[in-house]
N, C-alpha and C positions, 0 to 999 in steps of 0.2 A: 721662372716657373709660373704656371697659370694656376691661380688659387680657386678658380671657378669649379673645376671638376670635383675636388674633395667636398666642397660645400653642397654641391648638387647631390652627390652620392650620399652624404650624411642626411640630407633632407629626405631623399627617397628611402633610405634605411629607417629613419625615424617613422615615416609614414607607414612603411611595411610593418614595423614592430607594433605600432598603435593599432593598425588594422588587425594584425594577428591576435593581439591581446583582446580586442573587442570580440572577435569571433570565438576565441576560447571562452570568454565570459558568457557569451550568449549560449554556447553549447552547454556549458556547465549549468547555467541557470535553467535551461530546458530539461536537463537530466534530473535536476533536483526538484522539479515540479513547480517552478515559479510561474509557468505559463499554462498550467492545467486548469481543470474546471473548479478546483478548490483553491485557487491561488489567492482569492480575496478572503479566505476564511480567517487568517490571523487578524486582519483588520476588524472583521465583525466580532470576533471573540474579544478583542480589546474594547470595542465599543460596548458590548454586553457587560463586561467586567466593570467599566466605568459607570454604566447605568445602575448596576446592582451594588456598587460600592465595594467591590472586591479589588482592592489595590494591591499590586505586587511590588512593593518597594517603598 
């Protein structure tokens, strides 16, 4: 029995799954607004809170 084919198919399957998960993550992050014009707002809000001494935690 040739063991090369199962390992090649497994490698391609894993590559397909990782690519699919990456695409799903990118689509979900786009829908949730991580790439929009206000995407950096949480960072600036945290920096303002640090400057003003408003610590949450």
